[in-house]
C-alpha positions, 0 to 999 in steps of 0.5 A: 500500500505504501509503495502504491501511495508513493507512486501515485504521489509521484504521478501527481507531482509530475502532473503538477509540474507538467501544469506549472511549466505549461502555465509558465510557458503559455499564459503566465504574466505575473508572479505573486510573492508572499514575504515572510518566509519566501523573500526574507528569513524573518519567521524566527524573529516573528515567533520571538516577538510573539513569544514575549508578548504572549508570555506577558499574558500567561500563554506559552507557544512553540514555533509551529503555532506561530509559523503555521499562522504566517500571513494572517493579520496580528489581531486575528492571530492574537484572537485565535490564540486567545480562544485556543488558551481559554483567554478573553481580553478587551479589544483595546488591550488586544490592539495594544499587544498587537502593537507591542508585538509589531514594536518588538519585532522591529527591534528584534528583526535582522532580516536576511534575504533568502539565497538566490531571491534577489536574483530571481526577482531581478530575472522575473522583471527582466523576463517581462513578468509583473510582480506583486507582493501579498503579505500579512505583515503591515505596511510600516513593517514591510518598508522597514524590512525590504531594501528598496532594491528588493522592493522596487520591482513590485508594481503592487503590494498588498498588505493587511490595511488594504483588505477587509479579510486577511490570509487565509481568505482569498481577499489579498490575492484577489486584490493583487489580481484586480490591481494587475488587471489579471485572471487567476489563470495568468498568474501564479503564487510562491508562499510558505505556509498553510494560511497563505496556500489557502488564500491563493487556492481560494482565489483560483490561483496555482500555488508553488510552496517552499519548505523554508519554515515548516515541514512539507506535511504542512504545505500539502494543499500547494500544487508543488512543494519545493525546498528552496527558492533556487529550486523554483527559479529553475521553472523559469529558464 
């Protein structure tokens, strides 16, 4: 049975690769990037900031509890964790805690670009692809994290302030498509976390995942999973 399942998984992976290669060759006009965990290695910094904030209200979390929620707005993350651990707080206190988390993150963060990502972004731009950044990170944090040489090629940037619902709802990716004036079958997404994948798929987009923050078993809803951006780059010769 395991052998049959393994064979089936290989067949599905080959079929997915064929579909994506055909999309890249024939119809793809834009590539939509998540930021944290795809462009910049910041998830450990987000975890450390959340850990300190949550410890102040008696909640202990591990990395996966934060990594798996990557992409959703901070207020939603806090609300879900409060519910999980049986705690209730006034909205104003929750807002202050999220603001504290963002402030801590800025103090802690030492953003590092993933290997090959800057060259990949430049390559896509030179090849004529349109680029969008679709992130659950606030605009202020995006501005403080991304150097201009990396940010400038993105003609569309969608942050939580621009949508009524964040990831895993499809709204952020639908907003990016709307601003680009493209249909879902004219673009593809690069993500790294379950909520982002669900958001992209909910918008009707093909989604590639990179296993930079979470093990592959968390990313199974993506069309294809790679270990790094450098592997994804091979799809765009």
